[in-house]
C-alpha positions in Angstrom: -28.6 -28.2 -42.7 -26.6 -25.9 -40.5 -24.5 -27.8 -38.0 -22.4 -26.9 -35.0 -19.3 -27.9 -36.9 -20.1 -25.3 -39.6 -20.8 -22.8 -36.8 -17.4 -23.5 -35.3 -15.6 -23.2 -38.6 -17.3 -19.8 -39.1 -16.3 -18.7 -35.6 -12.6 -19.7 -36.2 -12.5 -17.7 -39.4 -14.1 -14.6 -37.8 -11.9 -14.7 -34.7 -8.5 -15.6 -36.2 -8.4 -15.1 -40.0 -7.4 -11.7 -41.5 -10.2 -9.8 -43.1 -9.8 -8.8 -46.8 -8.4 -5.3 -46.0 -5.6 -6.8 -43.9 -5.0 -9.8 -46.2 -4.4 -7.4 -49.2 -1.9 -5.1 -47.4 1.6 -5.4 -48.6 3.1 -4.6 -45.2 1.5 -7.9 -43.9 2.9 -10.2 -46.6 5.0 -12.2 -44.2 2.2 -12.5 -41.7 -0.3 -13.5 -44.3 2.0 -16.2 -45.7 2.6 -17.6 -42.3 -1.2 -17.6 -41.7 -1.9 -19.4 -45.0 0.7 -22.1 -44.1 -1.2 -23.0 -40.9 -4.9 -22.1 -41.6 -7.0 -24.7 -43.4 -9.5 -22.0 -44.4 -7.0 -19.6 -46.0 -4.5 -22.1 -47.4 -6.0 -22.1 -50.8 -5.8 -19.5 -53.5 -8.9 -20.7 -55.4 -10.7 -17.5 -56.4 -14.2 -18.8 -55.7 -13.3 -19.7 -52.1 -11.6 -16.3 -51.5 -14.7 -14.6 -52.9 -16.9 -16.6 -50.7 -14.9 -15.6 -47.6 -15.1 -12.0 -48.6 -18.9 -12.2 -48.8 -19.0 -14.0 -45.5 -16.9 -11.3 -43.9 -19.1 -8.6 -45.2 -22.3 -10.3 -44.1 -20.9 -10.7 -40.6 -19.8 -7.1 -40.5 -23.2 -5.9 -41.4 -24.8 -8.1 -38.8 -22.7 -6.9 -35.9 -22.5 -3.3 -37.2 -26.0 -2.1 -37.6 -26.6 1.1 -39.5 -27.6 3.0 -36.3 -24.3 2.4 -34.5 -22.6 5.4 -33.0 -19.2 5.8 -31.4 -19.9 7.6 -28.1 -17.0 6.9 -25.7 -18.3 9.5 -23.2 -21.7 7.9 -22.6 -20.7 4.3 -21.6 -23.3 2.6 -19.5 -23.9 -0.9 -18.1 -25.6 -3.3 -20.5 -24.2 -1.7 -23.6 -22.9 -3.8 -26.4 -19.6 -2.5 -27.8 -17.1 -3.8 -30.3 -13.5 -3.3 -29.2 -11.4 -0.7 -30.8 -10.0 -2.0 -34.1 -6.6 -0.8 -33.0 -6.6 -3.8 -30.7 -6.5 -6.2 -33.6 -3.1 -7.8 -34.1 -1.2 -10.7 -35.5 0.0 -13.3 -33.0 1.7 -16.6 -33.9 0.3 -16.7 -37.4 -3.3 -15.7 -36.5 -5.0 -12.3 -36.8 -7.3 -11.7 -33.9 -10.3 -9.5 -34.7 -12.0 -7.4 -32.1 -14.8 -9.2 -30.2 -18.2 -7.6 -29.1 -18.4 -7.2 -25.4 -21.2 -6.2 -22.9 -20.4 -3.6 -20.3 -21.0 -5.1 -16.8 -19.7 -2.5 -14.4 -18.4 1.0 -14.7 -15.5 1.2 -12.2 -15.0 4.9 -12.8 -13.5 5.3 -9.3 -10.7 3.0 -10.3 -8.8 4.9 -13.0 -11.6 4.9 -15.6 -11.9 1.1 -15.8 -14.8 -1.0 -16.8 -15.7 -4.7 -16.4 -16.9 -6.5 -19.6 -17.9 -10.0 -20.7 -17.3 -11.4 -24.1 -20.2 -12.3 -26.4 -21.0 -14.2 -29.6 -23.8 -13.9 -32.0 -24.5 -17.6 -33.0 -26.4 -19.4 -30.3 -25.6 -22.7 -32.0 -22.4 -22.5 -30.1 -23.9 -21.6 -26.7 -23.5 -24.2 -24.0 -24.3 -24.6 -20.2 -22.7 -21.6 -18.4 -23.5 -19.2 -21.3 -26.4 -16.7 -21.1 -28.7 -16.4 -24.2 -30.4 -13.0 -24.2 -34.0 -13.0 -25.4 -35.4 -10.4 -27.7 -37.5 -8.8 -25.0 -34.3 -7.9 -23.0 -32.3 -6.4 -25.8 -32.6 -3.5 -28.2 -30.7 -2.6 -31.4 -29.0 -5.9 -31.6 -29.4 -9.3 -33.2 -29.6 -12.5 -31.1 -26.5 -13.2 -29.1 -25.3 -14.9 -25.9 -22.9 -13.8 -23.1 -20.0 -15.7 -21.8 -20.1 -15.0 -18.0 -17.0 -17.1 -17.5 -15.1 -14.8 -20.0 -15.0 -11.6 -18.0 -12.1 -9.1 -17.9 -11.3 -5.4 -17.1 -10.6 -2.7 -19.7 -10.2 1.0 -19.8 -13.0 2.9 -21.5 -10.7 4.1 -24.3 -10.5 0.5 -25.6 -14.2 0.4 -26.4 -15.3 1.0 -30.0 -18.8 1.8 -31.4 -22.0 1.1 -29.6 -24.1 -1.7 -31.1 -27.0 -2.2 -28.8 -28.3 -2.4 -25.2 -29.3 -5.2 -22.8 -31.6 -4.8 -19.8 -30.3 -4.2 -16.3 -31.4 -7.7 -15.3 -29.1 -9.2 -18.0 -26.2 -7.5 -16.5 -27.2 -8.6 -13.0 -27.6 -12.2 -14.0 -24.3 -12.2 -15.9 -22.5 -11.1 -12.7 -24.3 -13.8 -10.7 -23.4 -16.5 -13.3 -19.8 -15.4 -13.2 -19.8 -16.4 -9.5 -21.9 -19.5 -10.0 -22.5 -20.8 -13.5 -25.4 -23.0 -12.3 -27.5 -19.9 -11.6 -29.8 -19.4 -14.6 -32.6 -16.8 -14.7 -36.1 -18.0 -15.6 -36.2 -16.1 -18.8 -33.0 -17.7 -20.2 -33.2 -20.9 -22.3 -31.8 -24.1 -20.9 -28.9 -25.3 -23.1 -28.0 -28.8 -24.0 -25.1 -30.4 -22.1 -21.8 -30.9 -23.8 -21.0 -34.3 -25.2 -17.8 -36.0 -26.3 -16.1 -34.2 -29.2 -18.7 -31.4 -29.0 -17.8 -28.5 -31.3 -18.8 -26.2 -28.5 -15.8 -27.4 -26.4 -13.5 -26.2 -29.1 -15.4 -23.0 -29.4 -14.9 -22.3 -25.6 -11.1 -22.9 -26.1 -11.2 -20.4 -29.0 -13.0 -17.9 -26.8 -10.6 -18.3 -24.0 -7.7 -17.6 -26.3 -9.5 -14.6 -27.8 -10.4 -13.1 -24.5 -6.8 -13.7 -23.2 -5.4 -12.0 -26.3 -7.4 -8.8 -25.9 -7.5 -8.7 -22.1 -3.7 -9.1 -21.8 -3.2 -6.0 -23.9 -5.5 -4.0 -21.6 -3.9 -5.5 -18.5 -0.4 -4.4 -19.7 -1.8 -0.8 -19.7 -3.4 -1.2 -16.3 -0.4 -2.7 -14.5 1.7 -0.7 -12.2 5.3 -1.6 -11.5 5.5 -2.8 -7.9 7.9 -1.1 -5.5 9.2 -1.9 -2.0 6.7 0.7 -0.6 4.5 -2.2 0.2 6.9 -3.1 2.9 7.0 0.3 4.5 5.7 -1.2 7.8 8.8 -3.4 8.1 11.2 -1.5 10.3 14.5 -2.6 11.9 17.0 -5.2 10.7 16.4 -8.3 8.7 17.1 -10.5 11.8 14.5 -8.5 13.8 11.9 -9.0 11.0 12.6 -12.7 10.8 12.0 -12.9 14.5 8.7 -11.1 14.2 7.6 -13.5 11.4 8.6 -16.6 13.4 6.7 -15.2 16.4 3.4 -15.4 14.5 4.2 -18.5 12.4 6.7 -20.7 14.1 7.0 -23.4 11.4 7.7 -20.9 8.6 10.8 -21.4 6.4 12.7 -19.5 3.7 13.9 -20.6 0.3 17.4 -19.3 1.4 18.6 -17.1 4.2 17.1 -13.7 3.6 19.5 -10.7 3.4 17.0 -8.0 2.5 13.5 -6.9 3.6 12.0 -8.1 0.3 13.6 -11.5 0.7 12.1 -11.9 4.1 8.7 -12.0 2.4 9.4 -13.2 -1.1 11.2 -16.3 0.1 8.6 -17.5 2.6 7.7 -21.2 2.5 4.9 -22.8 4.5 5.0 -26.2 6.1 3.0 -28.8 4.0 0.7 -29.5 6.9 -0.4 -25.8 7.1 -1.6 -25.9 3.4 -5.0 -27.2 2.6 -5.6 -27.1 -1.1 -9.1 -27.1 -2.5 -10.5 -29.8 -4.8 -9.6 -27.6 -7.8 -5.9 -28.2 -7.1 -6.3 -31.6 -8.9 -7.1 -29.8 -12.1 -4.9 -26.7 -12.0 -1.4 -25.7 -11.0 -1.2 -23.8 -7.7 0.8 -20.9 -6.3 0.7 -20.5 -2.5 0.7 -16.8 -1.7 1.8 -15.4 1.7 -0.9 -13.2 3.2 0.2 -11.0 6.1 -2.4 -9.4 8.3 -1.3 -6.1 9.8 -2.7 -4.1 12.7 -1.1 -0.7 13.4 1.9 -1.7 11.4 2.5 -4.9 13.2 2.3 -8.4 11.8 -0.5 -10.2 13.6 -1.0 -13.2 11.4 0.6 -15.0 8.4 -1.4 -17.5 6.4 -1.1 -19.3 3.1 -3.6 -18.4 0.3 -4.3 -20.6 -2.6 -3.8 -19.1 -6.1 -5.2 -21.1 -9.0 -3.2 -20.8 -12.2 -5.2 -20.6 -15.4 -2.5 -19.8 -18.0 1.3 -19.5 -18.2 3.3 -18.1 -21.1 7.0 -17.9 -21.6 8.7 -16.0 -24.4 12.0 -14.3 -25.1 10.4 -11.1 -23.7 9.5 -12.7 -20.4 7.1 -14.8 -18.4 3.4 -14.2 -17.7 1.1 -16.1 -15.4 -2.7 -15.5 -14.9 -5.1 -17.1 -12.4 -7.6 -16.6 -9.6 -7.4 -16.0 -5.8 -10.9 -17.0 -4.8 -10.5 -17.1 -1.0 -10.0 -13.3 -0.5 -12.6 -11.1 1.1 -14.9 -9.0 -1.0 -13.5 -5.7 0.3 -10.1 -5.4 -1.4 -9.4 -1.7 -0.7 -6.9 -2.4 2.1 -5.1 -5.2 0.1 -1.7 -4.7 -1.5 0.1 -7.1 -3.6 3.6 -7.8 -4.8 5.1 -10.6 -6.9 8.6 -12.0 -7.4 10.5 -14.6 -9.4 13.2 -16.4 -7.4 16.4 -17.9 -8.8 17.6 -20.2 -6.0 20.8 -21.1 -7.8 22.0 -17.5 -8.1 20.1 -16.3 -5.0 18.4 -13.5 -6.9 14.9 -11.9 -6.9 13.2 -10.3 -9.9 10.2 -8.1 -9.0 7.2 -8.4 -11.4 4.3 -6.3 -12.6 1.0 -7.1 -11.0 -2.7 -6.7 -11.9 -5.6 -7.6 -9.7 -9.4 -7.5 -10.4 -11.4 -7.5 -7.1 -14.6 -8.4 -8.8 -13.5 -11.4 -10.8 -10.7 -12.3 -8.3 -8.4 -12.7 -11.3 -4.7 -11.8 -11.2 -2.0 -11.4 -13.8 1.8 -11.3 -13.0 4.4 -10.5 -15.6 8.2 -10.6 -15.4 10.7 -9.1 -17.8 12.9 -12.2 -17.9 12.5 -15.8 -19.0 11.4 -18.2 -16.3 13.9 -21.1 -16.0 12.8 -24.6 -15.0 13.7 -24.3 -11.3 12.7 -20.7 -10.8 9.8 -20.1 -8.5 7.0 -17.4 -8.4 5.9 -15.9 -5.1 3.0 -13.6 -4.3 2.8 -11.5 -1.2 -0.6 -10.1 0.0 -0.7 -7.4 2.6 -4.0 -7.1 4.4 -3.9 -4.0 6.6 -6.8 -4.5 9.0 -6.1 -1.4 11.0 -8.5 0.9 9.1 -11.2 -1.8 8.9 -11.6 -2.0 12.7 -11.8 1.7 13.4 -15.3 3.0 14.1 
């Protein structure tokens, strides 16, 4: 009898174990040895088990790569199932992440050739509430699969690989709705059993989050733009004059230390505790309180705190990365500008970061090219220029 535990074991191997062609390459000897040391599925050299894994890999490859696939990167449309380009597959911390199959949700061609995608999985034994199982009548050229509306990210078109199938327009529409509210489920979708204690599907969701993060972070690194001080082009005059303007609109505002530059006037802002009202999600996630400045004709008209929910933090010798969501911002983001800094209070220094923002998912990523120390802080500045919005 096929169980969810077996389905989970299969998923772990497909997502994080090197396929035969990678495992047999001499240039990856060190990585493969490290993987065998930590992976219970690959730690044996028993020939029968290796042969069984090879057969499993080939069967899976045939299932997600039908004979009628084609690699048309110019004709990308909403609802298409695409496997990511194999050049995305890489080693990380002893695991080899293989490219997932995604569904195209939105072609944002007006934004530098970007697309919005959701990750998918083929084995509905691992589907749980919040997932969307696609019935046969709403898909073509594909085996049964489900979509993870909670696992959505932005890519450039060049990162998509071969076309595998197509889902109906209503599938795309319902996926976007479920991304906003996981309790919304279309009539045609099967109701899924709730999660229970030690449910293998919980561990599968964690695996999918890691997989989605691994591939989306590579794309985000390409999409990011180095932030510059041009965001503060509206700030004229001396630092003292700017401090006075800020205090005029927010009398109880403070700074981490006395600002000496225009950037410090904004990056070091600290709101009084009574002016911050955190949502219920603050009990479950770490928060960053961003400073949102509302401008009209180049003048600061309002300054308010905005809650940013942190999803993931990662520190490494190469630097520090933080991802999360800013759910409270308006739908129209065209007039919004962002900047992020890391502050070192002891040495009174600021490090600007690289920033990526997705206006559909409300997700952000900030990356800094230095290690974050224990007492360092991260600040996010949002500029909302309402001048253009109010013009007829």
